C-alpha positions as CSV (number, residue, x, y, z in Angstrom):
1,M,-6.2,-24.3,28.4
2,F,-3.9,-25.0,25.6
3,K,-0.5,-26.5,25.0
4,R,2.6,-24.7,23.7
5,S,5.9,-26.7,23.3
6,G,4.5,-29.4,25.6
7,I,3.7,-26.9,28.4
8,W,0.1,-26.1,29.5
9,W,-1.0,-22.5,29.3
10,V,-4.2,-20.8,30.4
11,C,-6.1,-17.9,28.8
12,I,-8.9,-16.3,30.9
13,R,-11.0,-13.3,30.0
14,Q,-12.8,-11.5,32.8
15,N,-14.5,-8.1,32.5
16,G,-12.5,-7.2,29.5
17,R,-9.2,-8.2,31.0
18,K,-7.1,-11.0,29.5
19,I,-4.9,-13.2,31.6
20,Q,-2.7,-15.5,29.6
21,K,0.2,-17.3,31.3
22,S,2.2,-20.5,31.4
23,L,1.2,-23.0,34.1
24,H,4.7,-24.4,34.0
25,T,3.6,-28.1,33.8
26,T,3.1,-30.8,31.3
27,D,0.7,-32.6,33.6
28,R,-2.9,-31.9,32.4
29,K,-4.5,-32.8,35.8
30,L,-2.1,-30.5,37.7
31,A,-2.7,-27.7,35.1
32,K,-6.5,-28.0,35.6
33,S,-6.0,-27.6,39.3
34,I,-3.8,-24.5,38.9
35,E,-6.3,-23.0,36.4
36,A,-9.2,-23.6,38.9
37,K,-7.2,-21.8,41.6
38,I,-6.5,-18.8,39.3
39,R,-10.2,-18.5,38.4
40,T,-11.2,-18.6,42.0
41,E,-8.7,-15.9,43.0
42,I,-9.9,-13.7,40.1
43,V,-13.6,-14.0,41.2
44,E,-12.7,-13.3,44.8
45,G,-10.5,-10.3,43.7
46,K,-7.4,-11.8,45.1
47,Y,-5.5,-12.3,41.8
48,Y,-3.0,-9.5,41.5
49,E,-0.2,-10.7,39.2
50,K,2.0,-7.8,38.1
51,P,3.4,-8.4,34.6
52,I,7.2,-8.6,34.3
53,G,7.0,-5.8,31.7
54,D,6.3,-3.2,34.4
55,H,10.1,-3.4,35.1
56,K,11.4,-4.1,31.6
57,T,12.6,-1.4,29.2
58,F,12.2,-1.4,25.4
59,L,15.9,-1.7,25.1
60,Q,15.7,-5.0,27.1
61,L,12.8,-6.2,24.9
62,V,14.8,-5.5,21.7
63,D,17.9,-7.3,23.2
64,K,15.8,-10.4,23.9
65,F,14.2,-10.2,20.5
66,M,17.6,-10.2,18.7
67,K,19.0,-13.0,20.8
68,E,16.1,-15.4,20.8
69,Y,13.8,-14.6,17.9
70,A,15.9,-13.0,15.1
71,P,18.4,-15.9,14.8
72,K,15.6,-18.1,13.6
73,K,15.0,-15.9,10.6
74,S,17.1,-15.4,7.4
75,V,20.3,-13.3,7.3
76,S,18.6,-10.6,5.2
77,M,15.7,-10.4,7.8
78,Q,18.2,-10.1,10.6
79,N,19.9,-7.3,8.8
80,S,16.6,-5.6,8.4
81,Y,15.9,-5.9,12.1
82,A,19.3,-4.4,12.9
83,A,18.6,-1.5,10.6
84,S,15.2,-0.9,12.3
85,I,16.7,-1.0,15.8
86,K,19.0,2.0,14.9
87,H,15.9,4.1,14.7
88,L,13.5,2.4,17.2
89,V,15.9,2.4,20.2
90,P,16.8,6.1,20.3
91,F,13.0,6.9,20.5
92,F,11.6,4.0,22.7
93,G,14.8,2.8,24.4
94,D,14.3,3.9,28.1
95,L,10.6,3.6,28.2
96,H,9.1,0.6,30.1
97,V,7.3,-1.7,27.7
98,S,4.1,-1.5,29.6
99,S,4.0,2.3,29.2
100,I,4.3,2.4,25.4
101,T,0.9,3.5,23.8
102,R,-0.5,4.3,20.4
103,K,0.4,7.9,21.0
104,H,4.1,7.0,21.3
105,I,3.8,5.1,18.0
106,S,2.0,8.0,16.3
107,R,4.8,10.4,17.4
108,Y,7.4,8.0,16.2
109,K,5.8,7.8,12.7
110,V,5.7,11.6,12.5
111,L,9.4,11.8,13.5
112,R,10.5,9.3,10.9
113,R,8.5,11.1,8.2
114,D,10.1,14.3,9.1
115,E,13.5,12.6,8.8
116,G,12.6,11.6,5.3
117,A,12.1,7.9,5.8
118,K,10.0,6.2,3.1
119,P,6.6,4.5,3.9
120,A,8.0,1.1,3.3
121,T,10.9,1.7,5.7
122,I,8.6,3.0,8.4
123,N,6.4,-0.1,7.9
124,R,9.3,-2.5,8.3
125,E,10.2,-0.8,11.6
126,L,6.6,-0.9,12.8
127,A,6.3,-4.6,11.8
128,M,9.3,-5.4,14.0
129,L,7.9,-3.4,16.9
130,S,4.6,-5.2,16.6
131,K,6.3,-8.6,16.5
132,A,8.4,-7.9,19.6
133,F,5.3,-6.9,21.6
134,T,3.4,-10.0,20.4
135,L,6.3,-12.2,21.7
136,A,6.3,-10.2,24.9
137,V,2.6,-11.2,25.5
138,D,2.4,-14.7,24.0
139,E,5.8,-16.2,24.7
140,W,7.7,-14.3,27.4
141,E,4.9,-13.2,29.7
142,W,6.3,-9.7,30.1
143,L,2.8,-8.3,29.4
144,T,-0.8,-9.6,29.7
145,N,-1.9,-7.5,26.8
146,K,-0.4,-5.4,24.0
147,P,-0.3,-1.8,25.2
148,F,-1.6,-0.9,21.8
149,L,-3.8,-2.7,19.3
150,K,-3.4,-2.8,15.6
151,I,-0.8,-0.4,14.3
152,T,-1.9,1.7,11.3
153,R,0.7,1.2,8.6
154,E,1.9,3.9,6.2
155,K,0.4,3.7,2.7
156,E,3.0,2.4,0.2
157,N,3.1,2.8,-3.5
158,N,5.0,-0.3,-4.5
159,E,2.9,-1.0,-7.5
160,K,4.2,2.1,-9.3
161,G,7.9,1.2,-8.9
162,K,10.0,1.8,-11.9
163,Y,11.1,-1.0,-14.2
164,L,13.5,-1.1,-17.2
165,T,12.1,-0.8,-20.7
166,A,13.8,-3.0,-23.4
167,D,15.8,0.0,-24.7
168,E,16.9,1.0,-21.2
169,G,17.9,-2.5,-20.4
170,K,20.1,-2.7,-23.5
171,T,21.7,0.7,-22.8
172,L,22.4,-0.3,-19.2
173,L,24.2,-3.4,-20.2
174,E,26.3,-1.5,-22.7
175,N,27.6,0.7,-19.9
176,C,28.3,-2.1,-17.4
177,P,31.8,-3.6,-17.0
178,E,31.9,-7.3,-17.8
179,W,31.8,-8.5,-14.2
180,L,28.7,-6.4,-13.5
181,K,27.0,-7.3,-16.8
182,D,26.8,-11.0,-15.7
183,L,25.2,-10.0,-12.4
184,V,22.7,-7.7,-14.0
185,V,21.7,-10.2,-16.7
186,F,21.4,-13.0,-14.1
187,A,19.1,-10.8,-11.9
188,L,16.9,-9.9,-14.9
189,N,16.5,-13.6,-15.7
190,T,16.0,-15.0,-12.2
191,G,14.4,-12.2,-10.1
192,L,16.7,-13.0,-7.2
193,R,17.1,-10.5,-4.4
194,Q,20.6,-8.9,-4.1
195,D,21.6,-10.9,-1.0
196,E,20.3,-14.1,-2.5
197,Q,22.4,-13.6,-5.6
198,L,25.6,-12.5,-3.9
199,S,25.4,-15.4,-1.4
200,L,24.7,-18.1,-4.1
201,T,27.1,-21.0,-3.9
202,W,27.9,-23.8,-6.4
203,Q,26.6,-26.3,-3.8
204,R,23.1,-24.8,-4.4
205,V,23.4,-25.0,-8.2
206,S,22.2,-27.9,-10.4
207,L,23.0,-27.4,-14.1
208,L,21.6,-30.8,-14.8
209,R,18.2,-30.0,-13.3
210,K,18.5,-26.3,-14.4
211,T,17.6,-25.0,-10.9
212,I,19.2,-23.2,-8.0
213,L,18.2,-23.6,-4.3
214,I,17.9,-20.4,-2.3
215,Q,18.5,-21.4,1.3
216,E,18.4,-18.0,3.0
217,T,15.2,-16.3,1.9
218,K,13.2,-13.3,3.2
219,S,10.4,-15.6,4.3
220,G,12.9,-18.0,6.0
221,K,11.8,-20.9,3.8
222,P,14.1,-22.4,1.2
223,R,12.9,-22.2,-2.4
224,S,13.9,-23.8,-5.7
225,V,14.3,-21.4,-8.7
226,P,14.1,-22.7,-12.3
227,L,16.7,-21.3,-14.7
228,N,16.3,-20.3,-18.3
229,Q,19.0,-20.8,-20.9
230,T,20.4,-17.3,-20.5
231,A,21.0,-17.8,-16.7
232,I,22.4,-21.3,-17.4
233,S,24.8,-19.9,-20.0
234,I,26.2,-17.5,-17.4
235,L,26.6,-20.3,-14.8
236,E,28.3,-22.6,-17.4
237,Q,30.8,-19.9,-18.3
238,R,31.6,-19.2,-14.6
239,A,31.9,-22.9,-13.8
240,K,34.9,-23.0,-16.1
241,T,36.9,-20.7,-13.8
242,R,35.5,-21.6,-10.4
243,C,37.5,-20.2,-7.4
244,I,39.2,-22.7,-5.1
245,K,39.2,-20.2,-2.2
246,N,35.4,-20.3,-1.7
247,D,32.2,-21.7,-3.2
248,F,30.6,-18.5,-4.3
249,V,29.2,-18.3,-7.8
250,F,29.8,-14.5,-8.2
251,I,33.2,-13.4,-7.0
252,S,35.4,-10.3,-7.2
253,S,38.7,-10.1,-9.1
254,H,40.4,-11.1,-5.9
255,G,38.4,-14.3,-5.6
256,A,36.2,-13.1,-2.7
257,K,32.5,-12.6,-2.3
258,I,31.4,-9.4,-4.0
259,N,31.0,-6.5,-1.6
260,K,27.6,-4.9,-1.6
261,Q,28.9,-1.3,-1.6
262,T,31.3,-2.1,-4.5
263,L,28.3,-3.6,-6.5
264,I,26.0,-0.6,-5.8
265,S,28.7,1.9,-6.6
266,A,29.5,0.3,-10.0
267,F,25.7,-0.1,-10.7
268,K,25.0,3.6,-9.9
269,K,27.8,4.6,-12.3
270,A,26.4,2.5,-15.1
271,L,22.9,4.0,-14.5
272,R,24.3,7.5,-14.7
273,E,26.2,6.8,-17.9
274,S,23.0,5.2,-19.3
275,G,20.9,8.3,-18.4
276,I,18.6,6.2,-16.1
277,S,17.4,7.9,-13.0
278,D,15.2,6.9,-10.0
279,F,16.3,3.3,-10.2
280,S,17.9,0.8,-7.8
281,W,19.2,-2.7,-7.9
282,H,15.9,-4.0,-6.6
283,G,14.4,-2.5,-9.8
284,L,16.0,-5.5,-11.7
285,R,13.8,-7.8,-9.7
286,R,10.8,-5.6,-10.4
287,T,11.7,-5.6,-14.1
288,F,11.9,-9.4,-14.1
289,A,8.3,-9.7,-12.7
290,T,6.9,-7.0,-14.9
291,R,8.3,-8.6,-18.1
292,L,6.8,-11.9,-17.1
293,A,3.4,-10.2,-16.6
294,H,3.7,-8.5,-20.0
295,K,4.4,-11.9,-21.6
296,G,1.1,-13.2,-20.2
297,L,2.4,-15.3,-17.2
298,D,-0.3,-15.6,-14.6
299,I,0.1,-13.8,-11.2
300,Y,0.3,-17.1,-9.2
301,K,3.4,-18.3,-11.1
302,I,5.0,-14.9,-10.9
303,S,4.5,-15.0,-7.1
304,K,6.1,-18.4,-6.9
305,L,9.1,-17.3,-9.0
306,L,9.6,-14.2,-6.8
307,G,9.4,-16.3,-3.6
308,H,6.5,-14.2,-2.2
309,E,4.9,-15.9,0.8
310,N,1.5,-14.4,-0.1
311,V,0.2,-14.0,-3.6
312,S,-1.6,-10.9,-2.6
313,T,1.8,-9.1,-2.3
314,T,2.4,-9.9,-6.0
315,Q,-1.1,-9.0,-7.0
316,K,-0.9,-5.6,-5.4
317,R,2.3,-4.8,-7.3
318,Y,2.0,-6.5,-10.7
319,A,-1.7,-7.3,-11.4
320,H,-2.1,-4.2,-13.5
321,H,0.6,-5.5,-15.8
322,C,-1.2,-8.7,-16.5
323,T,-3.7,-7.6,-19.3
324,E,-2.1,-10.0,-21.8
325,S,-2.6,-13.0,-19.5
326,L,-6.3,-12.0,-19.2
327,R,-6.5,-11.7,-23.0
328,V,-5.2,-15.3,-23.3
329,G,-8.1,-16.3,-21.0
330,V,-10.8,-14.8,-23.1
331,E,-9.3,-16.0,-26.4
332,I,-9.7,-19.6,-25.2
333,L,-13.4,-19.1,-25.8
334,D,-12.8,-18.4,-29.5
335,V,-12.4,-22.2,-29.9
336,D,-16.1,-22.8,-29.0
337,Y,-17.7,-19.5,-29.9
338,N,-16.2,-18.4,-33.2
339,L,-18.5,-15.8,-34.7
340,T,-17.4,-16.5,-38.3
341,T,-18.2,-20.2,-37.9
342,I,-21.6,-19.3,-36.3
343,D,-22.4,-16.9,-39.3
344,E,-21.4,-19.6,-41.8
345,K,-23.7,-22.1,-40.1
346,R,-26.5,-19.6,-40.0
347,V,-26.2,-18.9,-43.8
348,F,-26.1,-22.7,-44.5
349,S,-29.1,-23.2,-42.3
350,D,-31.1,-20.4,-43.9
351,A,-30.2,-21.8,-47.4
352,S,-31.5,-25.2,-46.5
353,K,-34.8,-23.7,-45.5
354,S,-35.2,-22.0,-48.9
355,P,-38.0,-23.5,-51.2
């Protein structure tokens, strides 16, 4: 038995079958009695509890997921879930959750590939699917087991994403209108995600401490981001003309929060005029991390600055850029093992031994 939110649960395995359910009580003694009864019925072959999921469709599962689980996550994650649903529901919608198998998932992956979806996009959709079914088993008791085991993810190639060279960065800024230039420079110096930057408010800015607080993050955990002088200069300049209509740091000419589509449209135009292809706004964040790696910053600090929940994510994408930080590591040994010094000592020692 184990407790979850103060309620006792039981997990019993019998002949390869797993029965996990809430005992609907906070009383340990009563819970033990109910558990004993369930075990007896299982042994006697009298325990036939049909999971709720036999009568629930995937559409109902998604609806419960978005109402009960998604609101606990960041706004950007909720938007990601909503985007995934647009593709998952047409395929799985009318199927009962207990009837979905690995074959269904394999067919879905083939369909999405044929539609031109990128590996990272398919993986996000599969991650949501997996999480929904985990909740159906562990929290909602719709199923006693997942109808599929581990989902094989698509192979991504994130580590080879494009980043701006110094010359490309300079050319891009020359082709950006002034309002866009500030946004691009700020992104290159903070590594913020697009949503994080557009949603930044003055309430979360501390010019005194030279930090900003990102409340809505991809991981759902707030994080503090240190600012360099370039980023601070942009904020100081904007602070002189703060809008009284709202608290957003980056605003449009009408004093409203900058629209994503307006931003992307202007950014794409600047890219075209700069002759830069195969690049997106997210590439600015990638450029931020890559430049840090080239400057010799270790992978752990880069991970923290990016707000990655797991350093392995950063390592997979940027470790191959960290040669200089490794060089700093071996150069430390020069202090103790300087060959020139050793040779000089050897010559002096040999001379002292001469007759």
